[in-house]
C-alpha positions, -999 to 999 in steps of 0.1 A, spaced: -220 -648 714 -198 -679 707 -164 -690 694 -148 -676 663 -161 -691 630 -193 -703 647 -217 -682 625 -225 -654 649 -227 -627 622 -252 -646 601 -274 -655 630 -273 -619 644 -284 -605 611 -313 -631 608 -324 -621 643 -322 -584 636 -344 -589 605 -369 -608 625 -372 -585 655 -364 -550 640 -329 -549 655 -296 -532 650 -263 -549 657 -236 -537 681 -202 -553 675 -188 -571 706 -155 -582 691 -123 -566 705 -105 -566 671 -133 -556 648 -134 -522 665 -102 -511 648 -99 -492 615 -81 -509 587 -78 -543 605 -100 -561 580 -92 -594 564 -86 -617 594 -112 -601 617 -142 -614 596 -159 -580 596 -192 -584 578 -194 -572 543 -222 -549 531 -238 -580 514 -236 -600 547 -252 -571 566 -283 -573 544 -293 -537 552 -291 -542 590 -273 -513 607 -241 -523 624 -224 -502 651 -189 -500 667 -171 -516 638 -139 -500 625 -142 -469 645 -110 -469 666 -75 -459 654 -54 -490 655 -26 -472 675 -51 -465 702 -54 -486 733 -92 -490 735 -100 -508 767 -130 -529 776 -142 -500 797 -140 -477 768 -160 -501 746 -186 -507 773 -192 -469 775 -196 -468 737 -219 -498 737 -241 -483 765 -245 -451 745 -255 -472 714 -280 -492 734 -297 -461 746 -297 -446 711 -311 -477 694 -338 -482 720 -346 -445 718 -356 -451 682 -378 -480 691 -354 -506 678 -338 -537 694 -301 -537 702 -284 -570 694 -248 -576 707 -229 -599 684 -194 -611 690 -170 -634 708 -152 -612 733 -167 -623 766 -148 -598 787 -164 -570 768 -199 -583 775 -190 -589 812 -177 -554 815 -209 -540 800 -231 -560 824 -209 -556 854 -189 -524 852 -153 -525 864 -139 -505 892 -123 -471 885 -87 -475 872 -61 -451 858 -57 -445 821 -30 -465 804 5 -453 808 18 -458 773 55 -457 784 49 -484 810 30 -505 785 58 -503 759 83 -514 785 61 -544 795 56 -554 758 94 -552 753 99 -575 783 74 -599 769 90 -598 735 125 -604 750 117 -630 777 83 -644 767 48 -646 781 57 -670 809 83 -645 823 56 -617 823 31 -640 841 57 -648 867 62 -610 872 24 -607 878 26 -636 902 51 -618 923 31 -586 926 -4 -600 926 -6 -638 931 -44 -638 932 -47 -621 898 -21 -645 883 -41 -675 895 -71 -663 876 -55 -650 844 -42 -675 819 -6 -672 808 -17 -668 771 -40 -639 780 -11 -613 778 -35 -583 774 -50 -589 809 -16 -599 823 -1 -566 812 -31 -546 824 -29 -562 859 8 -555 862 2 -519 850 -25 -514 876 -1 -524 904 28 -502 892 5 -472 885 -15 -474 918 6 -494 942 -25 -516 947 -33 -551 935 -60 -554 909 -74 -584 926 -81 -563 957 -99 -537 936 -121 -559 915 -148 -566 942 -155 -528 942 -175 -526 910 -200 -499 900 -237 -507 899 -248 -525 868 -266 -503 842 -304 -505 841 -304 -525 808 -281 -552 822 -311 -572 837 -328 -572 802 -298 -587 784 -305 -623 773 -273 -643 765 -273 -670 738 -241 -688 730 -234 -709 699 -218 -743 706 -209 -761 674 -193 -795 672 -156 -790 681 -141 -810 652 -162 -792 626 -155 -758 642 -117 -765 640 -121 -774 603 -139 -742 596 -112 -722 615 -84 -738 595 -102 -732 562 -110 -696 571 -75 -689 582 -61 -703 549 -86 -680 531 -74 -650 550 -38 -656 539 -50 -662 503 -70 -630 503 -39 -609 510 -35 -608 548 3 -603 545 -1 -573 521 -27 -558 545 -3 -560 574 25 -546 553 4 -516 543 -8 -511 579 28 -510 591 38 -487 563 10 -463 573 25 -460 608 6 -487 628 29 -501 654 34 -539 653 30 -542 691 -5 -526 693 -35 -545 705 -49 -542 670 -20 -562 655 -17 -585 685 -45 -608 674 -37 -643 662 -29 -642 625 -18 -605 626 7 -613 653 22 -642 633 23 -622 601 42 -594 619 67 -620 631 70 -632 595 77 -597 582 103 -592 609 120 -624 597 112 -644 628 93 -671 610 85 -681 574 51 -678 558 42 -714 561 50 -713 598 29 -681 602 -1 -699 586 1 -730 607 8 -712 639 -22 -689 632 -45 -719 628 -34 -732 661 -37 -698 678 -73 -694 666 -83 -730 676 -69 -724 710 -87 -691 712 -120 -707 703 -115 -732 731 -108 -704 756 -140 -686 744 -162 -716 751 -145 -720 785 -153 -684 793 -189 -686 783 -194 -717 804 -187 -696 834 -217 -673 825 -245 -689 846 -273 -673 826 -261 -684 791 -285 -704 770 -266 -727 747 -275 -732 710 -260 -765 697 -247 -760 662 -236 -732 638 -254 -700 634 -261 -706 597 -281 -738 604 -319 -736 603 -323 -757 634 -302 -733 654 -320 -703 641 -354 -718 648 -342 -726 684 -331 -690 689 -363 -675 675 -384 -699 697 -364 -688 727 -368 -651 719 -405 -656 714 -408 -673 748 -390 -644 765 -414 -619 750 
């Protein structure tokens, strides 16, 4: 795991080649079909023959939750281990990993009508307004969920209006962890912040140069809604705003850079709360980092 642009894909492939592994995607945007350029999905060349799972398999108009992904990932883990191979989770969505290791309480399926109304409120009044609404119905949840994490803000509000119960009261009642949870070893990339931000800026510029705007335009033309989770990620969100005439292209690029830098910072903050994380200082494409990981894996065996 680790922040965006830290070299997780390259390191995961190297590890898979070393231990006879297969990779399970743990990124909440790479799961969607057709959402390609700004998600940094690995190319066939980058995969180097290593099987990759749970990439590009969900319709972008579908609200695929962390619980849904965790069920998919658990099935893949069993399937891969059943073939005598090693499952390797690779990605930066910490909430996905936590949901896999510590299953959530039972909650109702998404009410799409309610979700559309909440998204309309957010669009009209802003994220701060929506967070204040959550604070009124569930102050404990609001205290734990950042204002910018609108996906979890909306989900907590939905839970209250669908069940009449606060999500913060339900969260302690989790299911038992799956058997494989105790065997998961968590390694987190921690590159120098300034260099990471430079990589993020360069990569974001490359995404725009590689046709991101055209990709979004084609997705919208094919019927993908611009308020879906799939198009709610960083650069996609800003390009949608650009195509709606709410900002110009230069502004969309610069705001995307800032969004992704902020996201990387939040990712690192999230993983620092994981008490069992082993930190790898540097980028995943550096030999010293790879050697450190391979030594750690050998020690566990």
